[in-house]
N, C-alpha and C positions, 0 to 999 in steps of 0.2 A: 092055947098053950103057947108058951113063948118059945121061941126059937133060941137055942143056946148060942147060936152064932150071932144072935142079935138080929136086929132088923136091918136088912140091907135094901136100901131102895135102889132099884134098877131104873135107870133112866137112859134114854138114847144119847149117844155121844153127840156133842155139838157139831153140827155140819160146818165143814169149811166153806168158806165163801167160794162159790164157783168161779166167780170172776174176780180175779185179782186186779188190782189197780195197774193198768197198762202204762208202760213208760211213755213219756211225751213223744209225740210224732215228730220225726225229723224230715223236713221237706228236702227232697232231692232237687238239685238245680236243674232247670229246664235247658236241656241240651239242644233244643231247636234254635236254628239261626234266626235271629231277629232281623227284620228288614233294616237296611242301613238308612239312616236319616239323610235326606238330601241336604246338601250344604245350603245354608240360608244365604241367598244372594241379596246383596243390598240393592235396593231399587235405585235405578239411575237418577241422578239429579236432573230434574226437569230443566234446569237452567243450562243451555248449551254453552260450550266453551266459546270464548271470543274468536278463536281461529275459524271454527265452523261457521259462525255468523258472518265473519268477514268474507269467507269464500262464497257463501250463498249470495251475499249482497254484491260481490264482484261479478259473479256469473250473471245475475239479473241485470246489473248495470251494463255489462258488455253486450248482452242480447238486446237490451233496449236501445243502446247506441247504434248497434248494427242495423236493427229494424228501422230506427228513425233515419239513419243515413240512407238506407236503401229506399224506403217508401217516400221520403220527403226531399232529401237533399240530392239524390241522384237525378230525379226529374228536373230539378232546378238547374243542376250543372249541365245536363244535356241541352236544355233550352238556351242556356247562356253561352256555352262554348261549342255545342254541336254544330250549328250552322257555319261558324268560321272554320272549324276543322274540316267539315264536309266540303266547303268551297275550296279550301287549300288542297284537298286530296284529289277531287275529281273535277274541279273547275265548274261547279254548279252551285247555284244559290239555293238555300234551303230555308223554308219558313215553317216553324212548328207552332201548333196551337195548343194541343194537350198531350202530355207525356205521362205515362204510368209505368212504374217499374216494381216488380215483386222480387225482393232479394232472397226469398225462401226457395223459389224454384227458378230464378233467373229468367223471367219472362218480361218482355218489353211490349208495351202497347202504345201506339201512336194514333192520334185522331186528327183528321182535317189538316193535313200538311201539304205543302206545294213545293215543287222543284222546278227551277227555271234555269235557262242557259244564258250565258253572257252574249250569245249571238242573237238573242231575241231582242226585238225592239220594244220600247216602253209601252206602246199601246197594244202589243200582242198578248194573247192569253198565255197562261202559264203552260210550260211544257208538260208538266205532270201534276195532277191533283189526285189525292188519295183520300178516300173516306176513312179507312182504318187499316192499320197494319199490326199484326201480331207476330212476334218472333220468339222462338224458344232458343235462348242463347246457350253457348257452351262456355263454362267458366275457364277451362284450361286455355282456350284460344285467346280469351281476353287478357289473361296474364302473360301470354306470349305476343301481345300487341298484334293480334289477328282478329278475325271475325268468322266464327262458325255458328251457323244456326241449324238446329235439327229440324226445324219446321218454320215455314214462313207462310202466313195467310194474309192475302191482300184483298180488300173488299172495296168495290166501287172506284177503281182507278179510272182516270180520264187522261189520255195522252193526246196532245194536239201538236202535230208536226206541220211545219210551214216550209214551203219551198218558195223562196223569194225570186223575183224576176232576174236577179243576177246569178241564179242557180245555187245560192247559198241556202243552208238549212238552219233552223233554230235548234240544232243539235250540238252537243259539246264536241270540241276538237282538242287535240293534243297541244296545238299551238294556236294561240289567238293572233291571227294576222289580218291585215287589211285586204290582202289579195284573196282570190277565190280559192278555197281549200279543195284539194282533190279527195277522192274517196278514201285514200290511205290515211288521211289525217283525222278521220273520225275516231273518236276515243276507242282504244283497245283495252278491254278489261284485263287481258293477260299481262298488261304492262303497268297496272296500277301499283302505286308505291306501298301497298300493304296486301297481306294475304287474306283471302276471304273464300268461304264455301257456304253457299246458301242451298240447303237441301230441302226437298219436298215442298216446293213452292206451288201454291194454289192461288189462282186469281178468279174472283167471282164478280159477275155483273160489271165487266169492264167496258170501256168505250175508247175507240181509237178514231181520231178525226185527222184527215190529211187535207190541207189547204194548198193546192198547187196554184200559186199566184202567177207563175210563169205561163201556164196554159189556161188559166182561169177555170180550173176544174176542182171539184170537191169529191173526196172519197171518205166513206165512213164504215166503221165496223161496230155494231152494237151487240149487246148481250154476249159479250166476250167471256169465255170461260177457258182457263188454261191450267193444266197440271204439268209441272216441269220437275223432273227428278232432281236436278242439281244445276247450279250455276257457280262455277269455281274457277280460280286461277292458280290452284295448287292441288297436289294429290291428297285427297281426303275421301274416305269411304264411310258412309253412314251405315247404321245397322240395317236399315231397310229403305227402299225407295218406292214412291208412289208410281202408279201406272200413268204414263203420259197421255195427255188428252188436250185437244183444242177444238173449240167450236165457237162460231160467231155468225152474225148476220152481216155479210159484207155487201155494201151497196144494194141492200134489199134482198139479197139471195142468201139462203142458209148455206153454211159451209162447216164441214166437220172433218176432222182428221182422227182416224182410229189409231189406237196404240197397242203395241205389243211389247212385252217385257219378260225377263227371266226372274222368277221368284223361287223361294224355298230352296231345295237341293240344287236347282239349276243355278241359282245365284251363288251358292257356296262353291261351285266348281269354277268360278271365275267368269261367269257370263255377265249378268247385269246389263246386257245390251237391250236398249229400248228403241222402239221405232214408231214413227208416226207416218202414215201413208194416206194419200188422197188421190183421187182421180181428177184429171183436168179435161174439161170439155169446151171446145170452141173458145178458147181464151184469146182475147185480143192482145197479141204480144207487144206491139208498139206502145200500148197504153201502160203496161207495167214494166217492160224492160227499159224504158226510158229513165226509170228511177234508179237503175243500178249504178254503182260507182264508175268513175271514168276508166278505171283499170280493166273493165270488161272489154274483151278484144273485138266484139262485134256490135254492130248497130242494126237492128231490125226495123226497117221502115214500113214493112207490110207483112201480114201473115196471121194465120190462125194456128193455135196450138192445141193438141190433144195428147194425152199420155198420163203418166203417173209420176207423182212427186213423193219422195220418201226422206224423212228426217230421222237420222240415226244418232243415238247417244250411247257411247261406250266409256264408262268412267275408268276402266282399267288401262286405257291407252294414254298417250301423252296428252297433257292438258290442252294443247292447241289443236288436237285432232279428235277430241271427244265428240264434238258436234259436227256432223257432215250432212250434206244435202245431196242426195242422188236423184237424178231425173232421167226419165225416158220420154222424150218429147218428139212428136210427129208434127212437122210443119206442112202447111198447104198454102199454095199461092203466096209464097214468101219472097221478099226482096231483102238481101243482106248486104251491108257495107262493112268493109274492113276499115278500122279507124286509122291504122298506120299507113295504109295505102289508099289509092283511088279506085280499088277494085270494087265493082258492083256485081252482085250475083243474084239472078232471078231463078228461083227454084219452085217449080210447080208442086213438088212433093219431096220431102226429106225427113230423115229420122236422126235425132241426136241422142246420144247417151253420154253422161258425164257425171262429175261430182264436184261439189263446191264445199270448201271448208271455210266457214265465215271468220273464225278467229285468226287463222293464219293467212286468210285471203288467198287461198290456193284454189285455182279454177282449172279443171282438166276435162278435156273431151276425149272419151275413150272410143267412141264410134261415131262416124258420120256416114250416112248412107243416103 
């Protein structure tokens, strides 16, 4: 049977698309801070500027000239002009064999040199022969026309002293005269025409020979070793001083002087006093006192001596009183003569105490018993 409404087909409505076309995605800007780019530095040109090259060349040239002048030219100048200047200053002749100088640390090294006096005769041996000498110089003193050495090391020196029949010595004198010089004319270091200060002097393996041609006697001192704090003619204080010492074999008998010194905090308090002491036993006084200068007031013709001898060095005092020799001497069976009078004194036993200052030539007797 047919439906009067006709045939109506029923079909499901078309489904909408679930997913509609999405709009194009918009990218949001990245708000994170981006690392800053380092500025690109231009690589330096490997070719140096002419000014830098000139400075480098100039420095190299100056150093080379300075080293060449110090290592090579200074020794030549010392050998050429040194002996004449030395003779003009201290009236001694100097012969140099080998000279070495280091301009980097201002050290001077001399080998095999001799020193002689004008009082020596042509056939006499040299007054002083030295195997080697090392000196640590102070630059400031050289610029001030002086001489200061922080250290002086002398090796194998040989001193030959001659006493001629006319009582002259082959030692330098302040005035070269034909007449016989007295003791005061022997050269005084304090009156040299230039300033010098030799500090921390050491002498090793030295030799001292004394030829007394007046009395036809010979004296010798071998294996001599000496440590001296300073030898100076003006006020100069080094940073430190060595301990004084003296030892030798004199006429076959060992002899040694012990040293005392102030170091460390004691030196900073103004001490720096150094002393050398030795004991004297049965010393034949006429044998040695006959060599004292003529200014010595007494002449001892006979006698034996016992006692103590002390050498003192005090750098803080006046330069002519820094080195003093104190003695405590007991005489036995002595005979003394006064040089200025005809008085003769025979003393079975006596005791002398006094002091001698070699530089100022001051001799004092503090006690006579």
